[in-house]
RODO-2510 file (C-alpha; in nm, 4 decimals, decimal comma):
residues 622
     n   res          X          Y          Z
     1     m    17,8451    17,8434     7,6838
     2     r    17,6460    18,1314     7,8041
     3     f    17,3685    18,0917     8,0310
     4     s    17,1244    18,2347     7,7848
     5     s    16,7810    18,0827     7,9107
     6     s    16,7209    17,7782     8,1377
     7     v    17,0114    17,5422     8,1384
     8     r    16,9429    17,1692     8,1427
     9     l    17,1844    16,9854     8,3292
    10     g    17,2782    16,6177     8,2141
    11     a    17,3484    16,3141     8,4297
    12     s    17,7065    16,2951     8,4751
    13     i    17,9833    16,4773     8,6984
    14     r    18,3287    16,4750     8,6681
    15     a    18,4728    16,5412     9,0556
    16     v    18,8281    16,4558     9,1303
    17     l    18,8802    16,1761     9,3493
    18     a    19,1804    16,2903     9,5869
    19     l    19,3540    16,1701     9,9160
    20     v    19,2200    16,5346    10,0526
    21     a    18,9139    16,6355    10,1696
    22     l    18,5977    16,8479    10,1458
    23     s    18,4690    16,9708    10,4757
    24     l    18,1946    17,2114    10,4633
    25     p    18,1047    17,3989    10,0943
    26     v    18,1909    17,6939    10,2408
    27     s    18,5255    17,6239    10,4190
    28     l    18,7794    17,4164    10,2311
    29     a    19,0898    17,3178    10,4028
    30     a    19,4190    17,4462    10,2640
    31     s    19,5527    17,0654    10,2571
    32     q    19,2840    16,9413    10,0087
    33     s    19,3302    16,8535     9,6618
    34     y    19,0864    16,9112     9,3687
    35     a    19,0795    17,0428     9,0476
    36     s    19,1690    17,4103     9,0115
    37     g    18,9552    17,6269     8,8124
    38     r    18,6459    17,4236     8,8317
    39     v    18,3458    17,3277     9,0562
    40     l    18,0534    17,1073     9,0530
    41     v    17,7106    17,2477     9,1137
    42     k    17,3532    17,0879     9,1668
    43     f    17,0765    17,3430     9,1078
    44     k    16,7432    17,2746     9,2725
    45     d    16,4469    17,1028     9,1134
    46     n    16,2177    17,3435     8,8897
    47     t    16,4645    17,6394     8,9256
    48     v    16,4870    17,8470     8,6095
    49     r    16,7836    18,0582     8,5612
    50     t    16,8485    18,3336     8,3170
    51     m    17,2098    18,4450     8,3830
    52     s    17,5259    18,5293     8,1994
    53     d    17,8799    18,4139     8,2511
    54     d    17,9511    18,7761     8,3778
    55     q    17,7048    18,7623     8,6714
    56     l    17,8313    18,4121     8,8284
    57     g    18,1735    18,3872     8,6314
    58     l    18,1230    18,0245     8,5203
    59     k    18,1172    17,8423     8,2133
    60     y    17,9004    17,4897     8,1749
    61     t    18,1565    17,2271     8,0416
    62     r    17,9524    16,8903     8,0787
    63     s    17,7335    16,7049     8,2974
    64     a    17,8476    16,4213     8,5654
    65     v    17,5263    16,2452     8,6960
    66     d    17,1862    16,3388     8,8155
    67     s    17,1797    16,6826     8,7224
    68     v    17,5206    16,7814     8,8640
    69     g    17,7134    17,0095     8,6332
    70     v    18,0958    17,0810     8,5860
    71     y    18,1788    17,4532     8,5461
    72     d    18,4673    17,6250     8,4800
    73     i    18,5478    17,9396     8,6763
    74     i    18,6211    18,2456     8,4453
    75     d    18,6823    18,5053     8,6582
    76     d    18,9409    18,5646     8,9353
    77     s    18,8021    18,3660     9,1778
    78     t    18,9617    18,0664     9,3587
    79     v    18,7733    17,7305     9,3963
    80     a    18,7092    17,8297     9,7609
    81     e    18,5794    18,1508     9,6781
    82     k    18,3629    18,0505     9,4256
    83     v    18,1968    17,7656     9,6695
    84     a    18,1589    18,0062     9,9330
    85     k    17,9671    18,2421     9,6879
    86     l    17,7464    17,9907     9,5052
    87     s    17,6507    17,8279     9,8544
    88     t    17,4686    18,1582     9,9456
    89     l    17,2323    18,1358     9,6437
    90     q    16,8644    18,0081     9,6740
    91     s    16,8788    17,8187     9,3436
    92     v    17,1785    17,6442     9,4250
    93     a    17,1538    17,3077     9,5782
    94     l    17,4996    17,2017     9,6401
    95     v    17,8271    17,3055     9,4984
    96     e    18,1738    17,1194     9,5608
    97     p    18,4981    17,1179     9,4575
    98     d    18,6050    16,8518     9,1852
    99     y    18,8018    16,6417     9,4643
   100     r    19,0968    16,4580     9,3535
   101     v    19,1317    16,0887     9,4679
   102     t    19,4569    15,8609     9,4389
   103     v    19,4689    15,4715     9,4260
   104     k    19,5229    15,2934     9,7389
   105     r    19,8312    15,1112     9,6187
   106     s    20,2112    15,1067     9,7453
   107     s    20,5181    14,9942     9,5548
   108     n    20,5866    14,6573     9,3774
   109     d    20,7928    14,4026     9,5627
   110     p    20,8932    14,0716     9,3558
   111     l    20,9993    13,8665     9,6634
   112     y    20,7116    13,5828     9,6533
   113     p    20,6809    13,3765     9,3343
   114     q    20,3215    13,2648     9,4210
   115     q    19,9849    13,3660     9,5007
   116     w    19,9949    13,3091     9,8645
   117     h    19,6942    13,4852     9,9362
   118     l    19,4517    13,2536     9,7646
   119     p    19,4849    12,9378     9,9853
   120     v    19,4596    13,1786    10,2844
   121     i    19,1288    13,2893    10,2046
   122     s    19,0581    12,9145    10,0978
   123     a    18,9741    13,0228     9,7162
   124     d    19,1148    12,6901     9,6105
   125     t    18,8457    12,4904     9,8299
   126     a    18,5789    12,7210     9,6808
   127     w    18,6577    12,6416     9,3480
   128     n    18,5785    12,2876     9,4072
   129     s    18,1991    12,3841     9,4786
   130     i    18,1767    12,7029     9,1939
   131     t    18,4715    12,8990     9,0114
   132     g    18,2391    13,1741     8,8580
   133     t    17,9986    13,2439     8,5935
   134     g    17,9691    13,5023     8,3118
   135     a    17,6180    13,5615     8,4266
   136     v    17,7686    13,7728     8,7340
   137     k    17,9434    14,0949     8,6126
   138     v    18,2088    14,3056     8,8199
   139     c    18,3053    14,6474     8,7343
   140     v    18,6577    14,7665     8,7968
   141     i    18,6846    15,1298     8,8429
   142     d    19,0455    15,1868     8,8102
   143     s    19,3116    15,2992     8,5753
   144     g    19,1906    15,0522     8,2951
   145     a    19,3176    14,7139     8,2124
   146     r    19,5636    14,5453     7,9486
   147     i    19,2730    14,4533     7,7362
   148     d    19,4539    14,1731     7,5472
   149     h    19,6183    14,0535     7,8319
   150     p    19,6512    13,6635     7,7739
   151     d    19,4847    13,5990     8,1369
   152     l    19,2161    13,8570     8,1170
   153     v    19,0986    13,8839     7,7206
   154     a    18,8433    13,6112     7,7929
   155     n    18,6471    13,7815     8,0682
   156     i    18,6661    14,1228     7,9930
   157     a    18,3429    14,2007     7,8371
   158     g    18,3731    14,5691     7,7709
   159     g    18,4626    14,9249     7,9319
   160     w    18,4994    15,2860     7,9005
   161     n    18,7831    15,5438     7,9269
   162     l    18,7321    15,8630     8,0886
   163     v    19,0788    15,9747     8,0889
   164     p    19,1609    16,2711     7,8612
   165     i    19,4007    16,2948     7,5994
   166     p    19,6568    16,4491     7,6638
   167     q    19,6488    16,4135     8,0372
   168     v    19,6687    16,7791     8,1325
   169     t    19,4826    16,9911     8,3664
   170     g    19,1539    17,1240     8,2445
   171     a    19,1246    16,8549     7,9648
   172     a    18,7737    16,7046     7,9158
   173     p    18,7431    16,3352     7,9293
   174     p    18,6570    16,1770     7,5911
   175     s    18,3219    16,2068     7,4469
   176     p    18,1035    15,8640     7,3990
   177     g    18,1357    15,7298     7,0343
   178     t    18,4851    15,8416     6,9956
   179     a    18,7792    15,6020     6,9641
   180     a    18,9473    15,7512     7,2935
   181     y    18,6371    15,6692     7,4855
   182     a    18,6472    15,3264     7,3910
   183     n    19,0278    15,2764     7,4506
   184     y    19,0556    15,1854     7,8327
   185     n    19,3846    15,0161     7,7768
   186     d    19,5910    15,0630     8,1190
   187     t    19,9083    15,2696     8,1057
   188     l    19,9694    15,2987     8,4619
   189     g    19,9401    14,9367     8,5704
   190     h    19,6976    14,9715     8,8846
   191     g    19,3815    14,8420     8,6910
   192     t    19,5070    14,5497     8,5211
   193     h    19,6795    14,4312     8,8687
   194     t    19,3504    14,4851     9,0255
   195     a    19,1280    14,3191     8,7248
   196     g    19,3375    14,0255     8,7393
   197     s    19,3039    13,9610     9,1261
   198     v    18,9122    13,9837     9,0606
   199     a    18,8926    13,7401     8,7408
   200     a    19,1976    13,6417     8,5550
   201     a    19,0937    13,3409     8,3996
   202     g    19,1669    13,0196     8,5665
   203     n    19,2605    12,6772     8,4914
   204     n    19,3914    12,7839     8,1454
   205     g    19,7525    12,6807     8,1850
   206     l    19,8531    13,0625     8,1962
   207     g    19,9999    13,2660     8,4679
   208     v    19,7721    13,3346     8,7445
   209     a    19,4290    13,2886     8,8662
   210     g    19,1696    13,5426     9,0005
   211     v    18,9355    13,4616     9,2838
   212     a    18,6605    13,4306     9,0079
   213     w    18,7767    13,2555     8,6918
   214     r    18,4822    13,3026     8,4777
   215     t    18,3069    13,6457     8,5958
   216     k    18,2893    13,8868     8,3354
   217     l    18,4640    14,2158     8,3852
   218     y    18,3514    14,5460     8,2951
   219     i    18,6512    14,8250     8,2763
   220     c    18,6154    15,1990     8,3598
   221     r    18,9304    15,3862     8,3410
   222     f    18,9375    15,7272     8,5265
   223     i    19,2646    15,7044     8,7370
   224     w    19,5279    15,9086     8,5392
   225     d    19,9094    15,7844     8,5030
   226     d    19,9982    16,0069     8,8101
   227     e    19,7783    15,7574     9,0043
   228     a    19,4956    16,0093     9,0740
   229     g    19,1494    16,0732     8,9214
   230     y    18,8554    16,2750     8,9716
   231     i    18,5317    16,2002     9,1549
   232     s    18,3221    16,3407     8,8704
   233     d    18,4527    16,0698     8,6401
   234     a    18,4236    15,7903     8,9243
   235     m    18,0722    15,8847     8,9357
   236     t    18,0256    15,8601     8,5870
   237     c    18,2097    15,5258     8,5954
   238     m    17,9379    15,3859     8,8686
   239     s    17,6730    15,4781     8,6467
   240     l    17,7801    15,3315     8,3460
   241     c    17,8630    14,9999     8,5006
   242     r    17,5012    14,9957     8,6565
   243     a    17,3938    15,0363     8,2888
   244     a    17,6000    14,7493     8,2004
   245     g    17,4542    14,5294     8,4440
   246     a    17,7738    14,5070     8,6479
   247     m    17,6142    14,5214     9,0170
   248     i    17,9517    14,4726     9,1703
   249     t    18,2116    14,7345     9,1830
   250     s    18,5815    14,7298     9,2920
   251     n    18,6962    15,0459     9,3891
   252     s    19,0652    15,0740     9,5001
   253     w    19,0822    15,4311     9,5477
   254     g    18,9669    15,7133     9,7829
   255     g    19,0968    15,9170    10,0666
   256     i    18,8981    16,2469    10,0585
   257     d    18,6838    16,4168    10,3327
   258     y    18,3349    16,4160    10,2908
   259     s    18,1544    16,4863     9,9644
   260     t    17,7931    16,4639     9,9312
   261     f    17,7950    16,4277     9,5814
   262     l    17,9957    16,1089     9,6113
   263     y    17,7844    15,9937     9,9134
   264     d    17,4750    16,0860     9,6871
   265     e    17,5963    15,8619     9,3896
   266     i    17,6990    15,5565     9,6234
   267     a    17,3398    15,5796     9,7702
   268     k    17,1939    15,5897     9,4156
   269     a    17,4211    15,2638     9,3366
   270     r    17,2663    15,1259     9,6504
   271     d    16,8948    15,1876     9,5705
   272     a    16,9599    15,0271     9,2353
   273     g    17,1101    14,6976     9,4270
   274     q    17,5040    14,7766     9,3337
   275     l    17,7495    14,6426     9,5917
   276     f    18,0431    14,9021     9,6274
   277     v    18,3650    14,7395     9,7587
   278     n    18,6317    15,0080     9,8503
   279     a    18,9832    15,0106     9,9702
   280     a    19,0305    15,1722    10,3240
   281     g    19,3415    15,3250    10,2413
   282     n    19,7308    15,2846    10,3384
   283     s    19,7920    15,5809    10,5661
   284     a    19,8048    15,3488    10,8833
   285     i    19,5327    15,5743    11,0338
   286     d    19,2313    15,4839    11,2403
   287     m    18,9235    15,6171    11,0636
   288     n    18,7143    15,6458    11,3412
   289     t    18,8643    15,9563    11,4432
   290     n    18,9999    16,0598    11,1178
   291     p    18,7312    15,9270    10,8423
   292     r    18,8267    15,9216    10,4750
   293     y    18,5860    15,8845    10,2150
   294     p    18,4113    15,7001    10,0474
   295     a    18,5411    15,4018    10,2956
   296     s    18,4125    15,5837    10,5976
   297     y    18,0465    15,6389    10,4365
   298     n    17,7634    15,4972    10,6622
   299     l    17,6086    15,3253    10,3645
   300     d    17,5180    14,9257    10,3731
   301     n    17,6026    14,8700    10,0253
   302     i    17,9601    14,9575    10,1301
   303     i    18,2419    14,7116    10,2160
   304     s    18,5515    14,8869    10,3482
   305     v    18,8514    14,6470    10,3166
   306     a    19,1748    14,6539    10,5157
   307     a    19,4629    14,4805    10,4369
   308     t    19,6282    14,1800    10,6151
   309     s    19,9690    14,0624    10,6162
   310     m    20,1329    13,7199    10,5198
   311     s    20,1046    13,6290    10,9089
   312     d    19,7267    13,7255    10,9222
   313     g    19,7645    14,0419    11,1302
   314     l    19,6692    14,3880    11,0045
   315     s    19,9164    14,5152    10,7468
   316     a    20,1553    14,7894    10,8821
   317     y    20,0237    15,0874    10,6456
   318     s    19,6746    14,9553    10,6372
   319     n    19,3737    15,2332    10,7543
   320     y    19,1300    15,0595    11,0020
   321     g    18,8415    15,1718    11,2308
   322     t    18,5863    14,9422    11,3834
   323     d    18,2965    15,1989    11,2950
   324     c    18,3850    15,1823    10,9242
   325     v    18,6235    14,9287    10,7972
   326     h    18,4268    14,6122    10,7611
   327     i    18,6732    14,3184    10,6798
   328     g    19,0293    14,2101    10,6314
   329     a    19,1692    14,0452    10,3259
   330     p    19,5407    13,9582    10,2162
   331     g    19,7082    14,3013    10,0437
   332     d    20,1247    14,2129    10,0970
   333     y    20,3023    14,1028     9,7728
   334     i    20,0042    13,9724     9,5806
   335     l    20,0831    13,8412     9,2207
   336     s    19,8575    13,9390     8,9432
   337     t    19,8243    14,0709     8,6066
   338     t    20,0408    14,3586     8,4668
   339     y    19,9747    14,6171     8,2040
   340     n    20,2839    14,4767     8,0101
   341     g    20,1023    14,1541     7,9389
   342     l    20,3202    13,9619     8,2043
   343     y    20,2588    13,9166     8,5916
   344     g    20,3797    14,0940     8,8958
   345     r    20,3722    14,1735     9,2700
   346     m    20,1832    14,4694     9,4306
   347     y    20,0865    14,5432     9,8121
   348     g    19,8251    14,7722     9,9714
   349     t    19,4495    14,7722    10,0388
   350     s    19,4100    14,8259     9,6697
   351     m    19,5036    14,4676     9,6182
   352     a    19,2900    14,3635     9,9098
   353     t    18,9785    14,5045     9,7756
   354     p    18,9490    14,3159     9,4452
   355     s    18,9722    13,9765     9,6160
   356     v    18,6527    14,0684     9,8171
   357     a    18,5107    14,1906     9,4936
   358     g    18,6046    13,8292     9,3096
   359     a    18,4617    13,6564     9,6543
   360     a    18,1243    13,8789     9,6162
   361     s    18,0656    13,7236     9,2846
   362     l    18,1638    13,3707     9,3653
   363     v    17,8802    13,3969     9,6211
   364     q    17,6192    13,5271     9,3860
   365     a    17,7505    13,2465     9,1184
   366     a    17,6594    13,0042     9,3995
   367     a    17,3187    13,1389     9,4263
   368     l    17,2871    13,1378     9,0604
   369     s    17,3531    12,7541     9,0736
   370     r    17,0475    12,6891     9,2791
   371     g    16,8250    12,9444     9,0919
   372     k    16,8765    13,2160     9,3324
   373     t    16,9594    13,5703     9,2692
   374     l    17,1014    13,7483     9,6025
   375     t    17,0462    14,1165     9,6874
   376     y    17,3794    14,3082     9,7658
   377     s    17,2694    14,3108    10,1243
   378     a    17,2865    13,9162    10,1406
   379     i    17,6083    13,8856     9,9533
   380     r    17,7250    14,1562    10,1795
   381     a    17,5985    13,9435    10,4821
   382     y    17,7317    13,6181    10,3738
   383     l    18,0854    13,7450    10,3513
   384     l    18,1074    13,9164    10,6650
   385     a    17,9326    13,6463    10,8556
   386     n    18,1293    13,3498    10,7100
   387     a    18,4643    13,5132    10,7459
   388     d    18,7755    13,3906    10,9521
   389     t    18,7809    13,5654    11,3134
   390     l    19,1258    13,6749    11,4191
   391     a    19,2482    13,8162    11,7422
   392     s    19,4996    14,0463    11,5437
   393     l    19,1871    14,2319    11,3677
   394     k    18,9950    14,2698    11,7105
   395     g    18,9527    14,6460    11,7729
   396     y    19,0822    14,7423    11,4039
   397     v    18,7918    14,5904    11,1649
   398     a    18,4409    14,5869    11,2500
   399     s    18,3874    14,2277    11,2060
   400     a    18,7395    14,1222    11,3490
   401     r    18,7370    13,8911    11,0758
   402     r    18,9619    13,8378    10,7358
   403     l    18,7835    13,6962    10,4094
   404     n    18,7015    13,3239    10,3586
   405     v    18,5621    13,2575    10,0036
   406     a    18,5099    12,8715    10,0776
   407     k    18,2917    12,9327    10,4055
   408     a    18,0893    13,2180    10,2279
   409     v    18,0326    12,9733     9,9443
   410     a    17,9314    12,6729    10,1438
   411     a    17,6808    12,9164    10,3758
   412     v    17,5157    12,9957    10,0118
   413     l    17,4820    12,6283     9,8908
   414     a    17,4067    12,5161    10,2209
   415     d    17,0855    12,7604    10,2476
   416     f    16,9662    12,6756     9,9002
   417     p    17,0066    12,3055     9,8334
   418     p    16,9742    12,1673     9,4970
   419     s    16,6098    12,0800     9,3687
   420     p    16,5617    11,7039     9,4011
   421     p    16,5587    11,5072     9,0605
   422     p    16,2298    11,4426     8,8860
   423     k    16,0886    11,1486     8,9556
   424     k    16,1233    10,8596     8,7105
   425     s    15,8233    10,7438     8,5440
   426     p    15,7122    10,3980     8,5769
   427     p    15,8199    10,1597     8,3046
   428     p    15,5846    10,1025     8,0059
   429     s    15,3732     9,8141     7,9974
   430     p    15,4702     9,5274     7,8155
   431     k    15,3158     9,5842     7,4594
   432     k    15,1137     9,2704     7,3016
   433     s    15,2132     9,1200     6,9933
   434     p    15,0015     9,2505     6,6951
   435     p    14,7837     9,0091     6,5249
   436     p    14,9268     8,8416     6,2092
   437     p    14,8616     9,0397     5,8861
   438     v    14,5615     8,9519     5,6591
   439     k    14,6673     8,8181     5,3088
   440     r    14,5274     8,9838     5,0130
   441     p    14,5763     8,9167     4,6512
   442     p    14,8633     9,0886     4,4826
   443     p    14,7274     9,3902     4,2845
   444     p    14,7030     9,3499     3,9041
   445     k    15,0210     9,4375     3,6793
   446     t    15,0617     9,7580     3,4989
   447     s    15,2930     9,8845     3,2244
   448     p    15,6037    10,0847     3,3551
   449     p    15,5827    10,4594     3,3284
   450     p    15,7590    10,6278     3,0713
   451     p    16,0897    10,7690     3,0953
   452     l    16,1274    11,1219     3,2202
   453     s    16,1668    11,3854     2,9734
   454     s    16,5112    11,5281     2,9249
   455     a    16,3766    11,8561     2,9699
   456     v    16,4599    11,8578     3,3422
   457     p    16,8030    11,9953     3,3612
   458     p    17,0782    11,8365     3,5822
   459     v    17,1771    12,0075     3,8690
   460     a    17,4922    12,2194     3,7993
   461     a    17,8107    12,1451     3,9898
   462     v    17,9541    12,4040     4,2201
   463     h    18,2833    12,5368     4,0804
   464     p    18,5228    12,7124     4,3122
   465     i    18,5510    13,0785     4,2769
   466     t    18,8785    13,2417     4,1308
   467     v    19,0644    13,4417     4,4231
   468     p    19,0920    13,8103     4,3107
   469     t    19,3765    14,0360     4,4249
   470     c    19,3615    14,1363     4,7817
   471     g    19,1533    14,4343     4,8395
   472     t    19,0497    14,4897     4,4764
   473     t    18,6829    14,3783     4,4655
   474     l    18,3649    14,5987     4,5105
   475     a    18,3463    14,5712     4,8622
   476     r    18,6567    14,8040     4,8963
   477     g    18,5793    15,1343     5,0510
   478     q    18,2075    15,0339     5,1195
   479     p    18,0325    15,1332     5,4457
   480     a    18,0827    14,8489     5,6959
   481     r    17,9779    14,7773     6,0589
   482     q    18,0341    14,5402     6,3508
   483     s    17,8991    14,4299     6,6613
   484     s    18,1346    14,6088     6,8672
   485     t    18,4803    14,7551     6,8186
   486     w    18,7982    14,6672     6,9988
   487     s    19,0933    14,9250     7,0720
   488     g    19,0853    15,1363     6,7427
   489     h    19,0005    14,8645     6,4544
   490     p    18,6615    14,9545     6,2994
   491     a    18,4741    14,7550     6,0672
   492     a    18,6001    14,9865     5,7782
   493     r    18,9487    14,8298     5,8196
   494     a    18,8473    14,5120     5,6614
   495     v    18,7673    14,6912     5,3494
   496     n    18,9997    14,9601     5,3182
   497     g    19,2581    14,7666     5,0923
   498     n    19,5369    14,7658     5,3204
   499     c    19,5768    14,3912     5,3261
   500     n    19,8227    14,3969     5,5692
   501     t    19,7681    14,0882     5,8740
   502     d    19,9738    14,2404     6,1625
   503     v    19,7706    14,4420     6,3863
   504     v    20,0389    14,4748     6,6197
   505     d    20,2765    14,6243     6,3580
   506     d    19,9913    14,8081     6,1558
   507     n    19,7034    14,9550     6,3529
   508     h    19,5334    15,0076     6,0643
   509     a    19,5321    14,6471     5,9170
   510     c    19,2255    14,4858     6,0429
   511     s    18,8630    14,5168     6,1937
   512     m    18,8037    14,3589     6,5234
   513     t    18,5431    14,3129     6,7719
   514     k    18,5924    14,3496     7,1121
   515     p    18,7764    14,0252     7,2886
   516     g    18,5352    13,8325     7,5276
   517     l    18,2264    13,9192     7,3892
   518     s    18,0024    13,6326     7,2331
   519     n    17,8397    13,5869     6,8751
   520     a    18,0684    13,8604     6,6805
   521     w    17,9873    13,9859     6,3411
   522     w    18,0812    14,2339     6,0699
   523     t    17,8605    14,3457     5,7762
   524     v    17,9179    14,5584     5,4346
   525     d    17,6856    14,7442     5,2340
   526     l    17,7645    14,6634     4,8483
   527     g    17,5737    14,9747     4,7602
   528     s    17,3409    14,7868     4,5222
   529     v    17,2290    14,4318     4,4615
   530     v    17,4866    14,2210     4,2931
   531     t    17,4941    13,8444     4,2358
   532     v    17,7585    13,6940     4,4749
   533     a    17,9349    13,3861     4,3738
   534     g    18,1726    13,3781     4,6749
   535     v    18,3519    13,5923     4,9771
   536     v    18,7301    13,5937     5,0536
   537     v    18,8316    13,6797     5,4167
   538     k    19,1940    13,7107     5,5237
   539     a    19,3035    13,6181     5,8981
   540     r    19,5524    13,7738     6,1222
   541     s    19,9075    13,6625     6,0733
   542     d    19,9737    13,7216     6,4544
   543     c    19,6824    13,5366     6,5908
   544     a    19,4728    13,3289     6,3504
   545     q    19,4438    12,9459     6,4689
   546     g    19,3591    12,8441     6,8334
   547     c    19,3470    13,1908     6,9633
   548     f    19,0948    13,4253     7,0658
   549     t    19,0413    13,5756     6,6807
   550     d    19,0322    13,2253     6,5624
   551     l    18,7967    13,2994     6,2076
   552     a    18,7106    12,8947     6,2112
   553     g    18,3913    12,8306     6,1869
   554     a    18,2661    13,1963     6,0800
   555     q    17,9365    13,1932     5,8780
   556     i    17,9123    13,3936     5,5585
   557     l    17,5626    13,5020     5,4671
   558     l    17,3784    13,6898     5,2125
   559     g    17,0793    13,9629     5,2380
   560     s    16,8870    14,1943     5,0847
   561     e    16,8105    14,3948     5,3969
   562     p    17,0915    14,5384     5,6267
   563     w    17,2001    14,3170     5,8944
   564     t    17,1570    14,4509     6,2460
   565     s    17,2231    14,1590     6,5004
   566     a    17,2394    13,7838     6,5040
   567     a    16,8662    13,8046     6,5002
   568     s    16,8957    13,8855     6,1330
   569     l    17,0150    13,5444     6,0452
   570     p    16,6927    13,4031     5,9550
   571     a    16,6752    13,6710     5,6593
   572     f    16,9870    13,5676     5,5411
   573     t    17,1132    13,3189     5,3012
   574     p    17,4070    13,1016     5,3919
   575     c    17,6944    13,1145     5,1281
   576     g    17,9381    12,9021     5,3265
   577     v    18,1479    12,8503     5,6211
   578     v    18,5399    12,9679     5,6780
   579     p    18,7229    12,6338     5,7361
   580     s    18,8748    12,5038     6,0426
   581     k    19,2483    12,4798     5,9429
   582     l    19,3270    12,8729     5,8503
   583     v    19,6897    12,9390     5,8258
   584     p    19,7597    13,2761     6,0140
   585     g    19,7801    13,5485     5,7596
   586     a    19,6114    13,3176     5,4705
   587     r    19,3051    13,3894     5,2859
   588     a    19,0042    13,1921     5,3183
   589     a    18,7788    13,1724     4,9997
   590     v    18,4147    13,0683     5,0737
   591     t    18,2035    12,9640     4,7486
   592     c    17,8457    12,9763     4,7448
   593     a    17,6280    12,6841     4,7011
   594     a    17,4805    12,9036     4,3995
   595     p    17,5230    13,2345     4,2792
   596     t    17,2763    13,4697     4,4968
   597     p    17,1550    13,8061     4,4569
   598     a    17,2417    14,0137     4,7470
   599     r    17,3170    14,3913     4,8902
   600     y    17,4563    14,3170     5,1928
   601     v    17,7326    14,0536     5,3199
   602     a    17,7619    13,9531     5,6772
   603     v    18,0388    13,7583     5,8428
   604     y    17,8847    13,5970     6,1685
   605     l    18,0892    13,4102     6,4215
   606     p    17,8598    13,1992     6,6517
   607     k    18,1446    13,1455     6,9480
   608     a    18,1781    13,2675     7,2765
   609     a    18,4312    13,4936     7,4126
   610     t    18,5654    13,5226     7,0640
   611     a    18,6899    13,8400     6,8895
   612     l    18,6151    13,8547     6,4963
   613     a    18,9200    13,9671     6,3274
   614     l    18,8993    14,0279     5,9569
   615     c    19,2007    14,1563     5,7573
   616     e    19,0223    14,2029     5,4304
   617     v    18,7138    14,1098     5,2812
   618     d    18,6618    14,0736     4,9159
   619     v    18,3419    13,9833     4,7454
   620     v    18,3224    13,7684     4,4240
   621     t    18,0477    13,8472     4,1960
   622     a    17,9241    13,5653     3,9409
***
């Protein structure tokens, strides 16, 4: 792209989240890690630029956030040289490398078979009062998550992928609206583990429990499989999380020197009311004298988390600093969900951070249970003020305290007592007996009316429809839509004539909405008005009854106007309901009470935290 006239910069930056640092824009440390061949640039407001690639040696590729653009270097300049040159231009407000950060994890160690950390932070005591609510959303900005993990699927509300395919230097992240952008499945394992620590479903008879059993999770994948990612993508994630209403973020990454771009984005998150929970890092350094960012930024919406050991001391690897590290939380041998669908142990400040994010969501849930909504600063204050003071953290952590979820929740509930129950109305006064009825003479006898004419036809009996061969009706190949799309299973898969029912073995078999969402729907446009006698739907063979894609209770609806959401329900005519006992892989034939003219068929599943999976939909005409 050439700079032929004024260039409009959009609202997203892709900077590399790295363990190395950016010092000053003009002088870059040799040890810093950042993307080669590109820089981040923000021009001054109201600047009109008429430049060519030859003039600046740049090519605009995309935007990150707030008028910060990602520019490829197309001449022979190094990143340091280009930063130095651009920083001298009057039209440039700020220029930096696209820094690369790493996740804050150490290696796995399967020594302990239980989640020892939850009793230590008194999560089990907190659960007696509150276990979380779907009204609170936490965004895990990490390497993605195993979307269909049995302990996560009920709580994952959505997400985004910013990791390019293939994962090679210079590749752009997936574009919004593409299948790759919607596929935030974890291929590293770090993000699945941190997501489970925040909000693995609790009391469900499976695996592990997160700190918050019912908190809704949004997942933003930006960490590559080499355990690093770019700050431009991290900033985009923060913006996406805010737009989704997730006002708590869990960030188990960092390790760079000061970046103004990243500082500004976290400050913007603060102004929007978003709490930023961040890992202190695993280098065993004093960040008072050797700051690492974003943990060391002086912003009051950040909670920087150190790791504590099983003996309640500072973990040997954990960074520390009384100027910038705010609280400790268990980080050694933490058992949580893994990206292979099972469970495993990791250690690091990465594992301590999601416990604090989960605790923050429980504090907000406790306030909501009393009709109150807390600001980020109030949530932060409740967590820091009500943690357990430990002598082992004195001189290392600002609060000298380790997380205590129960105390924080109890403090909220004490500050906002429940409203008194409404006063009971006084009992009604006894009713007086009515006066005796007045006797009247009977009316005169009249002749009975004549019998009804046979011209009124009897109601016809409803005969079950004849089930057609799968995938052979007029619905096949027609345009279809659905409320959301999970992992490359678009609505069109339900009318493609495939008729396979195992989505694991055949990715093209079925349509599917995102697990964990509510009131899912699917609809097809038949192209013209036809008289519909019934609809036949086919269920998954690998998960059909009693699982998260159970079709039981799905409503079949017919209409003459397009179905756009559950708000379309009043304009549609009910045809019938999918029966409750549906054999996996079987077809369910729903016969309409009467043949109904319709152009649009909708399948609506009025359930919470349930995906709608359709392996084929056939429409039977009268």
